[in-house]
DOTORTOR-662727 format. One record per residue (C-alpha): x, y, z; residue in one letter. Coordinates in steps of 0.02 Angstrom, whole numbers, padded with zeros to 5 digits, always signed. Example, Ala and Ser with C-alpha at 12.3 -4.5 7.8 and 13.67 -1.06 7.14 Angstrom:
<recs>
+00615-00225+00390A +00684-00053+00357S 
</recs>
This chain:
<recs>
+06896+02908+10259M +06787+02752+10225T +06685+02719+10071S +06568+02583+10023T +06625+02443+09897V +06565+02506+09731P +06426+02382+09650R +06523+02343+09502D +06660+02270+09594I +06650+02089+09622E +06701+02013+09780P +06849+01915+09792A +06848+01726+09778A +06756+01638+09908G +06704+01818+10007Q +06515+01860+10005Q +06444+02023+09931P +06446+02156+10030P +06261+02171+10141I +06143+02336+10103T +05985+02404+10192M +05916+02345+10002F +05750+02281+10077G +05672+02189+10117P +05503+02283+10116D +05560+02397+09948F +05715+02325+09878P +05776+02456+09778Y +05951+02518+09741A +05959+02690+09824Y +06156+02690+09811D +06141+02626+09639D +06015+02779+09605F +06148+02909+09693L +06297+02860+09602A +06230+02845+09428H +06300+02985+09304P +06131+03027+09242A +06067+03094+09399G +05891+03088+09505L +05809+03169+09367G +05737+03329+09305Q +05597+03455+09289V +05538+03535+09156P +05631+03708+09124A +05467+03819+09160T +05485+03742+09342E +05656+03811+09378H +05657+03905+09518G +05482+03856+09586T +05478+03863+09765E +05450+03695+09878V +05427+03704+10050A +05534+03575+10164V +05481+03562+10354I +05614+03498+10465G +05777+03532+10450G +05853+03367+10482G +05957+03249+10393L +05792+03197+10270S +05748+03371+10255G +05916+03441+10200I +05967+03277+10091V +05777+03317+10017T +05815+03506+09986A +05991+03476+09920Y +05934+03376+09792E +05789+03488+09748L +05895+03634+09728M +06026+03515+09614R +05867+03490+09507M +05837+03674+09497G +05701+03698+09620L +05712+03816+09750R +05672+03728+09935P +05627+03832+10065V +05670+03735+10230V +05573+03765+10395Y +05659+03723+10552E +05597+03726+10725A +05761+03697+10818D +05932+03682+10743R +05985+03603+10577I +06027+03420+10612G +05877+03347+10698G +05925+03188+10779R +06099+03214+10715L +06126+03319+10866R +06325+03351+10915T +06350+03459+11071V +06500+03522+11164G +06552+03537+11344F +06556+03712+11416E +06730+03768+11462G +06808+03617+11394C +06906+03573+11236D +06792+03608+11082P +06856+03461+11017A +06761+03347+11157L +06590+03316+11093T +06440+03205+11130A +06305+03128+11010E +06158+03171+11092M +06056+03055+10955G +06120+02965+10806A +06310+02903+10846M +06328+02737+10764R +06307+02691+10586F +06337+02525+10501P +06406+02498+10335P +06256+02427+10250S +06194+02610+10251S +06261+02650+10085T +06149+02787+10025A +06196+02869+10173L +06384+02834+10147Q +06373+02929+09989H +06324+03086+10067Y +06464+03052+10207I +06578+03050+10084D +06502+03187+09961L +06558+03323+10109V +06719+03235+10156G +06686+03182+10340L +06784+03031+10407E +06722+02866+10497T +06801+02761+10609R +06747+02603+10701P +06626+02632+10873F +06655+02534+11015P +06513+02432+11047N +06498+02289+11167P +06637+02132+11110L +06684+02242+10940A +06842+02189+10869E +06911+02370+10902T +06841+02379+11091T +06976+02366+11202P +06878+02264+11329S +06686+02236+11383T +06609+02202+11561V +06449+02111+11561V +06368+02145+11717D +06220+02039+11783L +06150+02019+11959K +06279+02091+12038G +06407+01980+11960E +06527+02056+11812S +06630+01964+11688H +06781+02029+11594Y +06788+02005+11409A +06877+02041+11250R +06787+01919+11140T +06622+01817+11184L +06730+01657+11213D +06797+01736+11363D +06614+01748+11447L +06541+01602+11564P +06473+01462+11442R +06279+01526+11467V +06326+01681+11351Y +06392+01582+11214R +06229+01464+11233D +06113+01631+11224V +06206+01695+11070A +06188+01504+10965D +06001+01510+11029A +05978+01685+10942W +06074+01621+10783A +05974+01466+10792R +05797+01555+10811C +05836+01659+10669L +05890+01510+10557A +05743+01413+10597E +05592+01536+10629D +05655+01685+10503A +05732+01610+10364D +05897+01708+10417F +06029+01624+10319P +05916+01633+10143E +05854+01815+10167M +06038+01875+10213N +06113+01796+10050R +05968+01856+09955A +05990+02035+10002L +06172+02024+09970R +06121+01964+09799E +06011+02073+09781R +05886+01929+09699D +05727+02028+09708V +05608+01880+09677P +05693+01794+09816R +05685+01933+09945I +05496+01965+09912R +05436+01789+09898A +05543+01761+10077I +05466+01935+10163W +05292+01892+10092A +05275+01735+10187R +05360+01818+10340L +05248+01974+10348V +05068+01871+10343E +05143+01762+10482K +05232+01866+10591L +05148+02044+10566D +05042+02013+10735D +05193+01948+10845Q +05296+02045+10956T +05484+02022+10974F +05447+01928+11143Y +05328+01820+11080G +05424+01767+10931F +05570+01715+11057L +05446+01608+11164C +05381+01537+11024G +05555+01457+10969S +05624+01305+11030E +05790+01383+11039A +05740+01496+11164F +05637+01375+11267S +05741+01445+11432S +05665+01590+11516F +05842+01631+11578R +05898+01641+11417H +05770+01759+11363R +05807+01865+11512E +05994+01864+11489I +05974+01898+11289F +05858+02043+11341G +05977+02125+11478Q +06121+02112+11382V +06106+02062+11195G +06246+02070+11079F +06296+02184+10953G +06231+02356+11022T +06157+02279+11192G +06025+02227+11254G +05850+02191+11176W +05733+02202+11303D +05668+02360+11273T +05616+02285+11103D +05524+02162+11167F +05346+02234+11154P +05377+02287+10977N +05329+02200+10804S +05463+02052+10769I +05476+02131+10585L +05546+02274+10653E +05700+02171+10731I +05710+02052+10570L +05738+02215+10478R +05880+02256+10576V +05971+02094+10579V +05929+02030+10417Y +06026+02191+10356T +06149+02178+10484E +06107+02368+10548A +06156+02307+10716D +06343+02267+10672D +06511+02342+10625H +06458+02505+10678H +06562+02666+10627R +06571+02839+10723G +06579+03006+10622I +06729+03079+10664V +06710+03263+10751G +06529+03228+10768G +06362+03173+10650S +06276+03348+10651Q +06420+03402+10517Q +06346+03286+10399L +06185+03421+10391P +06260+03568+10424L +06390+03532+10275R +06257+03486+10152L +06178+03661+10195W +06342+03754+10152E +06391+03637+10002R +06408+03719+09829E +06380+03558+09720P +06461+03583+09544K +06328+03522+09428K +06176+03621+09483T +06039+03644+09349V +05965+03828+09335H +06065+03904+09490W +06243+03984+09464P +06407+03917+09527D +06419+03949+09713G +06242+03924+09757T +06208+03834+09916S +06037+03790+10031L +06140+03931+10132S +06135+04060+09993A +05943+04015+09945L +05891+04075+10122H +05902+04252+10182P +06032+04267+10311G +06084+04086+10277G +05965+04016+10407A +05814+03899+10383P +05630+03981+10406R +05557+03959+10590P +05435+03823+10657A +05289+03789+10551V +05133+03817+10646T +05001+03794+10518R +04984+03685+10357L +04837+03687+10246G +04779+03677+10070R +04696+03825+09972T +04628+03839+09785A +04723+03747+09657G +04771+03603+09771N +04903+03711+09844R +04997+03685+10013V +04983+03855+10132T +05118+03868+10255V +05113+03989+10411T +05271+04007+10508D +05300+04051+10704A +05347+04227+10632G +05178+04244+10558G +05230+04221+10366D +05119+04141+10267I +05163+04073+10106R +05081+03950+09972T +05161+03830+09865Y +05129+03692+09729R +05231+03561+09831A +05290+03518+10010A +05383+03404+10097V +05348+03359+10272F +05515+03272+10379T +05489+03309+10544A +05411+03178+10680Q +05242+03127+10607S +05161+03167+10788W +05215+03359+10762M +05060+03347+10618L +04935+03311+10785L +05020+03421+10916S +05127+03575+10869K +05060+03599+10697I +04876+03646+10647A +04834+03550+10503C +04691+03536+10376D +04601+03367+10375D +04602+03372+10192E +04818+03362+10203L +04800+03191+10188F +04665+03027+10175P +04580+02976+10326I +04676+02802+10324D +04838+02902+10322H +04793+03008+10461W +04751+02847+10554T +04944+02784+10523A +05010+02943+10595V +04899+02933+10746E +04958+02756+10776R +05140+02790+10772T +05225+02716+10908H +05393+02810+10967Y +05525+02734+11088M +05594+02846+11223E +05780+02861+11248S +05910+02959+11356S +06090+02986+11352K +06193+03068+11475L +06399+03116+11449F +06550+03179+11540V +06703+03232+11487P +06869+03165+11577V +07046+03221+11572D +07104+03066+11492R +07052+02895+11433P +07110+02820+11609F +07013+02666+11567W +07137+02612+11474R +07261+02601+11610D +07312+02419+11669T +07273+02360+11844D +07403+02293+11903P +07328+02152+12016A +07214+02070+11872T +07334+02145+11714G +07144+02207+11642R +07094+02362+11605D +07025+02466+11749V +06881+02494+11653M +06772+02446+11513S +06611+02471+11380M +06495+02402+11512T +06324+02311+11484L +06225+02302+11652T +06059+02280+11735D +06099+02418+11840R +06023+02597+11804M +06143+02632+11681T +06127+02481+11555R +06246+02526+11439G +06418+02646+11467T +06531+02701+11311Y +06715+02752+11329L +06750+02879+11192L +06923+02951+11155D +07044+03019+11018D +07184+02929+11091G +07313+02930+11259P +07361+03076+11337G +07199+03192+11267R +07039+03221+11353P +06893+03099+11322A +06713+03072+11356V +06615+02954+11436I +06435+02914+11388C +06394+02853+11568L +06216+02795+11519S +06125+02759+11341Y +05958+02707+11382T +05759+02658+11302W +05597+02659+11347C +05561+02627+11527D +05734+02650+11571D +05730+02804+11487S +05565+02867+11578L +05672+02812+11754K +05782+02969+11721W +05655+03095+11660L +05618+03189+11824P +05806+03194+11875L +05932+03356+11825S +06078+03302+11736P +06204+03325+11906N +06059+03192+11992E +06078+03077+11862R +06265+03082+11852M +06262+03046+12019E +06153+02891+12023V +06249+02828+11864M +06410+02843+11948L +06333+02760+12098A +06292+02617+11993S +06461+02609+11910L +06549+02614+12061G +06468+02446+12122E +06548+02378+11970I +06716+02465+11982Y +06738+02487+12163P +06938+02538+12137G +06910+02667+11996V +06892+02858+12062D +06799+02894+11891I +06759+03058+11970R +06911+03115+11995G +06922+03118+11804H +06784+03213+11770I +06829+03394+11711I +06671+03478+11663G +06478+03464+11696N +06383+03328+11599P +06267+03344+11458V +06104+03251+11446T +05948+03218+11332V +05773+03131+11348S +05707+03128+11185W +05541+03094+11253E +05544+03270+11324D +05605+03359+11169E +05453+03480+11113P +05488+03439+10921Y +05519+03252+10943F +05418+03183+11078M +05528+03026+11072G +05681+02946+10988A +05624+02850+10851F +05479+02755+10777K +05459+02561+10829A +05305+02480+10757N +05196+02373+10875L +05117+02216+10819P +04987+02228+10694G +05070+02399+10625H +05123+02330+10480Y +04974+02403+10354R +04996+02581+10435Y +05190+02592+10389Q +05147+02529+10223R +05040+02683+10205R +05156+02812+10256L +05298+02730+10151F +05215+02732+10003T +05134+02886+10007H +05255+02971+09884F +05151+02870+09743M +05047+03005+09746Q +04959+02955+09570D +04865+02830+09694R +04781+02957+09779L +04627+03077+09758P +04687+03245+09660E +04634+03342+09824D +04761+03245+09934K +04927+03255+09818R +05068+03375+09845G +05113+03348+10013V +05251+03225+10055F +05294+03127+10191L +05482+03082+10230A +05606+03041+10366G +05656+02892+10480D +05500+02868+10545D +05427+02855+10358I +05538+02724+10332S +05544+02539+10363W +05700+02562+10468T +05647+02686+10587A +05795+02758+10695G +05931+02711+10562W +05992+02884+10457A +05972+02758+10283E +05799+02770+10313G +05807+02964+10320A +05896+02977+10169V +05787+02830+10084Q +05624+02938+10113T +05706+03089+10067A +05744+03034+09889L +05572+02956+09876N +05496+03127+09905A +05627+03203+09781V +05550+03080+09660W +05383+03115+09718G +05390+03320+09685V +05495+03296+09519M +05350+03197+09447H +05229+03294+09530H +05306+03437+09437L +05294+03354+09274G +05493+03290+09281G +05551+03128+09258R +05705+03011+09285T +05830+02973+09144D +05781+02796+09065P +05958+02728+09126T +05917+02777+09307N +05739+02743+09356P +05683+02803+09523G +05602+02733+09662P +05440+02781+09593G +05480+02712+09401D +05518+02526+09483L +05377+02543+09623Y +05250+02412+09528D +05390+02294+09526E +05463+02304+09697I +05307+02388+09801A +05293+02333+09986P +05179+02164+10026V +05000+02217+10040E +04903+02117+10180L +04712+02133+10171P +04615+02253+10278E +04458+02167+10302D 
</recs>
């Protein structure tokens, strides 16, 4: 099992401290907060057993509910579909149940240290994920404009690819202070982080990713920009992010969220499911053996929320799909924020008008995947004519874009992610059935591997997802456009409700789309912990002085505030 390096252990001589998602927007040590023996805080004994609505049973909702339960509150979780949200692991009908496909999140960087706390807590294992050119990936094929290149490392590719990698490194160093920010994040140097980031936010908030590249001398070549967009490095191509704010990309690369990924053995959905059933040893108010499941009749969350409103005494009224109406002193909303605009009838009074504007301006990226089960990891076979693997992890400008090969060892059934796409590339698949998608993908891969009978190894029907077509998501994850920093700040800081009018308090926003790192599970965990602090504070609770929470330190580390005039 993997675990993060404890903060009190110094790195070996000559080594850098480990990188974590400590900022840059809100440099708060969520991992230290979780690890502290004093716990996350407490509410007055008079509040023990108080019900708190938690809307959304994804990772953020389940972490929120779990920690509220440990404080002695009674979370009431509402879920429209299934526990897990975009941590969705599915099997293949008629196949070995050990064969699974990750329809949402499937790779997690070591810098996600708050996430790792919960992975370790429930006893899950992780292993390296086979990203392109990763050390543990047997081989990678880069296929552009009909020309394929086989590689085990970047040095095996033609010189132009190394030039592109060098251009990206130079661009970050010269135009985004990458070495200095990376060092400050590693050392958790809060003043330095804040100074660098304040300057960059003011300078770059209105800049697209593509515009940032075009403005860099390192990327003056269109050919270099095109190659970088089509195949990129680390997780794959970057061109689907080109219209997004460059600030979104800098958050990822500064914290190395795009590198050294690991997958969860057995599937990521196990994490929220295990937290749902977990019986913590130290729980205030509740007897031993209490779990989130035990607090819900029948062991299942309540059904989808259809209406949210405010009632007398500034309470929150929740109506579910079964017609049940309940009123709460506090509620945490963790589902995709667009649900507040479409699937759920909401009182305008739930949030200040500026927060409603921020929700409406939210921009989600589309994403599609398709997996097939195969009889064995045949791609590890050696082509006698070339001495190479017969098939490799593949990056291409063809319809598939990214193909990933996933196995548990030789001789055992395995899984191929035939295609993983975003944005316009995802929309190309939307009208097609799973089998139609598979046929197009096999045709594309057949051009790259003409002598490999992929179809002959398939042992079951494909499984697929287009997140933009999922009724409770309408997109895969948030990605801010230029000029959206102010909107994101409003949503992230919403947990600091002493700053809101009294009649707008009591409903807290959480989830990865509320975080600064949308699309990463770490953001879901961090905003859950913000909401837990917010509910605790709202109900008259406090943290231990030796373990201040995110709200206690807010004024010292608050996100940059850009002028609105």
